[in-house]
C-alpha positions in Angstrom: -0.3 -0.4 -0.1 3.2 2.2 0.6 3.8 1.9 -3.0 0.6 3.1 -3.9 0.2 6.3 -1.8 4.0 6.8 -2.9 2.7 6.8 -6.7 0.1 8.6 -5.9 1.9 11.6 -4.3 4.1 11.8 -7.2 1.0 11.8 -9.9 -0.8 14.5 -7.6 2.7 16.4 -7.7 2.6 17.9 -3.9 5.3 17.8 -2.3 5.3 16.1 1.2 5.2 19.3 2.7 2.1 20.2 0.7 0.9 17.0 1.5 1.2 17.2 5.2 -0.8 20.6 5.2 -3.4 19.0 3.4 -3.7 16.4 5.1 -3.2 17.3 8.5 -0.6 15.0 9.6 2.7 16.3 10.7 5.5 16.2 7.8 7.8 13.8 9.8 4.9 11.5 10.2 4.6 11.7 6.1 8.1 11.4 5.6 8.0 8.4 7.3 5.0 7.0 5.7 6.6 7.7 2.1 10.1 6.1 3.1 8.5 2.6 4.5 10.0 3.8 7.6 6.6 3.3 9.3 5.4 0.0 8.5 2.4 -0.6 10.2 0.7 3.3 10.1 -2.6 4.3 11.9 -5.9 4.0 10.0 -6.8 7.6 10.5 -3.1 8.5 9.1 -3.7 6.6 5.8 -7.2 8.1 5.8 -6.1 11.5 5.7 -3.4 10.9 3.6 -5.5 9.2 1.0 -8.0 12.0 1.4 -5.5 14.7 0.5 -4.6 12.8 -2.5 -8.4 12.7 -3.3 -8.4 8.8 -2.6 -10.3 7.2 -0.1 -9.5 4.3 2.1 -12.0 1.6 1.2 -13.0 -1.7 3.5 -14.4 -4.1 0.9 -17.1 -6.7 2.2 -16.8 -10.5 1.8 -18.6 -12.3 -1.0 -20.8 -14.3 0.8 -21.2 -16.6 -1.9 -18.2 -18.2 -1.3 -16.4 -16.1 1.5 -13.9 -15.0 -0.3 -12.7 -11.2 -0.9 -14.0 -10.1 -4.5 -11.2 -9.7 -6.8 -9.4 -6.3 -7.9 -11.4 -7.1 -11.6 -14.8 -7.9 -10.2 -14.1 -4.3 -8.1 -13.4 -2.5 -11.2 -16.3 -3.8 -13.2 -18.3 -2.8 -10.0 -16.9 0.7 -10.0 -17.6 0.9 -14.1 -21.1 -0.4 -13.6 -22.0 2.3 -11.2 -20.9 5.0 -13.7 -23.3 3.9 -16.2 -26.4 5.7 -16.6 -29.7 3.8 -15.4 -30.6 2.8 -19.1 -27.1 1.7 -19.7 -27.3 -0.4 -16.8 -30.7 -1.9 -17.5 -29.1 -2.9 -21.1 -26.1 -4.4 -19.2 -28.5 -6.3 -16.9 -30.5 -7.6 -20.2 -27.3 -8.9 -21.4 -26.0 -10.3 -18.6 -29.1 -12.3 -18.1 -29.5 -13.5 -21.5 -25.9 -15.0 -21.2 -26.5 -16.4 -18.3 -29.5 -18.3 -19.7 -27.4 -19.0 -22.8 -24.6 -20.3 -20.3 -27.1 -22.5 -18.4 -28.6 -24.0 -21.3 -25.8 -24.7 -23.2 -23.4 -25.9 -20.8 -20.8 -23.2 -21.6 -18.0 -22.9 -19.3 -14.9 -20.9 -19.9 -12.5 -23.7 -19.9 -14.3 -25.0 -23.1 -14.3 -21.7 -25.0 -13.6 -22.3 -28.8 -10.6 -20.5 -29.3 -10.9 -17.1 -31.2 -9.2 -16.8 -34.8 
């Protein structure tokens, strides 16, 4: 996670001092966080720094169906889905339901997908 915060800081163009001022986190703490010296930062510190970088810390629920966390791809798809308009979501829902019906009826599985030429 520290590497990601370092990249976000670089992307933002903020200096450590500006990040400290914007987040309310002491400059020494920001330096320790970014250098990796702080290996177990407080949740409040991470949240303040990420907020200053226009990001948020997200605690994700477990997927109830198999008691596993959702994959990064699944979260990206959910995020993209939420950005669709209502009518686009309805269209997507219809297509997904049609595909699920086809999959069930035909016995389609990702393992027996014919190769694309």
